[in-house]
C-alpha positions, 0 to 999 in steps of 0.5 A: 573317417568310418566308426571303428578306425583305429580299432585293432581286432584279433580273429581267432575264430573260423568257420561262421559265427566269429568270421560274420562277427568280424566282417560286420566290425571290419565292414565298420572300419575296424581293421582284423587281423586273422590269426590263422593256423598254419598249413590249413588256415580258417576251415572255409577256405576248404568250403566249395563252391571253388572258383580257381581254387579258391573259396566263395564261401570264404570270400564272402566272409573275410573280404578286407581282413589281414592274414597270418599263421601263427602257431601259439603252441611254438616259441616263436609265434607266440612271440609274435601274438604277444606283440599284436596282443599289446596293440589289440582293441579286442580279442575274439575266439570261437574255442570250447571254454578253457583251450585258450586259458591251457594256452596261457591265453584265457581272459583272466591271464590277459586281462591282468597283463592288458586290462584294456582289452576286450575278449570276445568269445562265442561257442556253443553252450556259453562259458558256463553251465553243464554243457559248456564242453560240449562241441556245437554246429549250426544245426546243433542248436537250431535242433535244441533251441527249438527252431527246428521245432516250428520250421516246416510243415505241420505233420512233416519231418524237422526242418533247419532253417536254410540260412545258418542262423545258430552261427548268424545270430549268435555272430550278430549278439557277439558283435553287439556285445563288442561294441557295447564293451568298447562304448564301455571302455571309452568311460571306464578305461577297463576291457570287458569279457563277452561271452555269447553262446550259439544256443542262448542266441537261438531262444533270444529270436524266438518271440512268438514260440516262447510267448505261446509255450509259456502262455498256453502251456502247449508247445507250439509245432511248425506252421509252414509259411503260415504266422502262427499268430497273424493271419492272413500271413503267408505264401498263396498259390497264384496260377504260376507260383507263390505270392506272399501275402502278409495282412498285418491288422484289421484295417489292412485285411479290409483292403486286401478283401477289397482287391479280392473281391471277398466279401468277409471282412465283417464275417464274425469268423474273419473280422478280428485277427484272432477270429482269422487265426482260429479260422486260418485253414478256411481262410487260406482256401477262400483267398486261393480260390481267387489268387489262383486265377491269376499269375503273381505278377498280376497280383503284386501290381495290385496289391502293391497299388493296395498298399499291402505288404507282398512279395514274389518267393525270389531265388537267389539269382533274383535276389542278386538281380532286385534293383531294390537291392542293388540300389542299396549296394547290398551286391557288391563284386570283391576285387581279386588278388592280381591273376585271382578268381572275382567273387561277389559278396554282401554289402553293409547293411549298416548305413551310417550317414557318415560311412561311405558307401564302397563300390567294390570290396577288398579281397579276403586274404591270403592264408598268411598273406599278410605276414610280412607287413604286419611284422613290418607294421610291429617294427615300425611301432613302438611295443605299448609299455 
């Protein structure tokens, strides 16, 4: 039995933050019914790359969900939606604040009718505050939330993080909020409203930037691959590429010096982490005078043998072949629809002793492809009083 077996989620979200959240919950056993726009569905159905006309982007974010297309302004479709609401444990939406209320499905209205329903909303700026009605995308909140101010190389233009962390982190927090609300409902019998803002989530993940700015009054800038408060903790040039070296404390630094043959561990400029941070540029030059002499594989072998955190900077094709990730069932095939294309998607990073690891993932739904099954299920089960 999966942890969320029996939990029904109505997913009115599209693109990334909401679907990422509901995919996490589906991986834990929830039944997720995507309520999509008739004709077009989730925007990501039109996102490249395509295989045989189907979006790989959509497939990786919606494996195992069901789809029904409903126009919430049409009387017949609203009647179906009302029946789904009566059975749902959670409703998830990512419209601008007020849109669902104008449709007659805002939190206050639904809570009065379905007191056990958990209502989860993710938006750019949240349900309150002067900018609640502003539109947002991932890059907007990365910029406004300060992430872009610390990303990239010093002196270079602002750079967004390569992964869409504005959406993804908000989706993670939304899933946490839903799980907390489900746990609370077990004790109180009452649902809750979960409000997650993408902008809020960007601030919440910046542990060192906030600490530096609040303690010093100076806003930190970009430091490239280097960690701003731990040294050495960066990429270093080898003869054929880059190797990551992360010596997170003084003992590790002593071992690193021994591996590299550098007699500097007791040098006052490098003896403490604070001193190394002050002299990071000089230390990087000293380390690279050594690492440039051998290829990445040479240094990985020596650093691993010394118990030092290290890695090659892998591209995604290398990541997909990584034996550790494959051993952890993190690179999984998505079962194709009959005659449809095959896709690859991430496995579930949450490993539970009570949750069997799948060898393959179920397919993402075709738009409105589960209408008949959902309507049949509604007819088979009695409408709650």
